[in-house]
C-alpha positions as CSV (number, residue, x, y, z in Angstrom):
1,M,140.9,186.4,185.7
2,R,137.9,184.1,185.6
3,L,136.8,185.6,182.2
4,L,140.3,184.7,180.8
5,K,140.8,181.2,182.2
6,A,137.3,179.8,182.4
7,G,135.5,182.0,179.9
8,R,138.3,181.7,177.3
9,C,138.0,185.4,176.7
10,L,141.5,186.3,175.3
11,A,140.6,190.0,175.3
12,A,140.8,189.8,179.1
13,A,144.5,189.2,179.0
14,Q,145.1,192.7,177.8
15,P,144.3,194.6,181.2
16,L,145.9,191.7,183.1
17,G,149.0,192.1,181.0
18,H,149.2,195.8,181.5
19,L,148.9,195.2,185.3
20,A,151.7,192.8,185.2
21,A,153.8,195.2,183.1
22,V,153.3,197.9,185.5
23,A,154.6,195.7,188.4
24,A,157.5,194.5,186.1
25,R,158.6,198.1,185.4
26,R,159.1,198.6,189.2
27,L,161.7,195.8,189.3
28,N,164.5,197.7,187.5
29,L,165.0,194.9,185.1
30,P,168.1,194.5,182.9
31,S,167.8,195.7,179.4
32,D,168.4,192.3,177.9
33,I,165.7,190.6,179.8
34,L,163.7,187.7,178.2
35,V,160.1,187.2,179.1
36,T,158.7,183.7,179.4
37,P,155.4,182.5,180.8
38,V,154.9,179.8,183.4
39,P,154.1,176.8,181.0
40,L,151.0,174.5,181.1
41,H,151.4,170.9,180.6
42,W,150.5,170.0,177.0
43,S,147.4,168.1,177.9
44,R,146.0,171.0,179.9
45,R,146.9,173.5,177.1
46,R,145.2,171.3,174.5
47,K,142.1,171.2,176.7
48,R,142.0,174.9,177.4
49,G,143.2,176.0,173.9
50,F,145.7,178.5,175.2
51,N,148.1,179.3,178.0
52,Q,146.7,182.3,180.0
53,A,150.2,183.1,181.3
54,G,151.4,183.1,177.7
55,E,148.8,185.6,176.7
56,I,149.6,187.9,179.6
57,G,153.4,187.4,179.0
58,R,153.1,188.4,175.3
59,I,151.5,191.8,176.5
60,V,154.2,192.3,179.1
61,A,157.0,191.7,176.7
62,K,155.5,194.1,174.2
63,A,155.0,196.8,176.9
64,L,158.7,196.4,178.2
65,R,160.0,196.1,174.6
66,A,161.6,192.8,175.6
67,R,162.0,189.6,173.7
68,F,159.1,187.1,174.2
69,C,160.3,183.4,174.5
70,P,157.3,181.3,175.2
71,R,159.2,178.0,175.0
72,L,162.1,178.8,177.3
73,L,160.4,176.6,179.9
74,R,158.3,173.4,179.7
75,R,156.2,171.5,182.0
76,V,157.4,167.9,181.8
77,R,154.5,166.4,183.7
78,P,151.1,167.6,184.9
79,A,150.6,168.8,188.5
80,T,147.3,168.9,190.3
81,P,145.9,172.4,190.8
82,E,147.3,174.3,193.8
83,V,144.0,174.7,195.4
84,F,143.8,171.0,196.2
85,R,147.0,170.7,198.1
86,T,148.6,171.8,201.2
87,R,151.7,173.9,200.9
88,A,154.0,171.0,201.7
89,G,152.1,168.7,199.3
90,R,152.3,171.2,196.5
91,A,156.0,171.7,197.0
92,R,156.5,167.9,196.7
93,E,154.2,167.9,193.7
94,L,156.3,170.5,191.9
95,R,159.7,168.9,192.3
96,G,161.1,168.2,188.8
97,V,158.0,169.5,187.0
98,F,159.7,172.2,184.9
99,R,162.7,172.0,182.5
100,A,164.4,174.9,180.9
101,A,165.9,175.0,177.5
102,T,169.6,175.1,177.2
103,R,169.5,178.4,175.2
104,A,168.6,180.0,178.5
105,R,172.1,179.8,179.8
106,G,173.6,183.2,180.6
107,T,170.3,185.2,180.2
108,A,168.2,187.2,182.5
109,V,164.5,186.0,182.6
110,L,161.2,187.6,183.7
111,L,158.8,184.8,184.5
112,V,155.1,185.8,184.0
113,D,152.2,184.1,185.5
114,D,148.5,185.0,185.7
115,V,148.1,184.5,189.4
116,M,150.3,183.9,192.4
117,A,149.1,182.2,195.5
118,T,152.0,180.6,197.5
119,G,154.8,181.3,195.0
120,L,155.7,177.7,194.9
121,T,155.2,177.5,191.0
122,L,157.3,180.4,190.4
123,G,159.9,179.1,192.7
124,A,160.0,175.8,190.9
125,C,160.3,177.6,187.5
126,A,163.1,179.7,188.8
127,R,165.0,176.7,190.1
128,A,164.7,175.0,186.7
129,L,166.0,178.2,185.0
130,R,168.9,178.6,187.4
131,R,169.9,174.8,187.0
132,R,170.3,175.7,183.2
133,G,172.6,178.6,184.0
134,V,170.3,181.6,183.8
135,R,172.1,184.5,185.6
136,E,168.9,186.3,186.9
137,V,165.3,185.3,187.4
138,W,162.6,187.8,188.0
139,A,158.8,187.3,188.3
140,A,155.6,189.3,187.6
141,T,152.0,188.3,188.0
142,A,148.8,190.0,187.1
143,T,147.1,189.1,190.4
144,R,147.8,187.8,193.8
145,V,145.7,185.5,195.9
146,P,145.9,185.9,199.8
147,V,146.9,182.6,201.3
148,R,145.8,181.4,204.7
149,R,148.7,179.9,206.6
């Protein structure tokens, strides 16, 4: 993961995407599922040059033979990284951060992220999608970080 995010080695997305695809196949997803990554704020994406969740999501969509929709969600304001917050603080920080496109209405969506710690980011994305009328939201990540409670 560090190689992909900090080292900007996009080839590292390949094995991570395959791990997330293996996890997604276990979910018994609907055949019309759309795959979308957890978005970065435009300022972070510009600084990094890519969205690691997007790179992984593209591989997941290809492996599942699903449609990849990288702009189904957008981050409307930046949030501080999760590692710098308590769980309650992070939950407050994520309120209203994500917006879903109106074209998401009535669809089933698989959210893809690179890493899950608390699950709060995925939850905030899912709420934004459900507010737009998405009928089902699923999630798959390449890695999981154990969280101390």
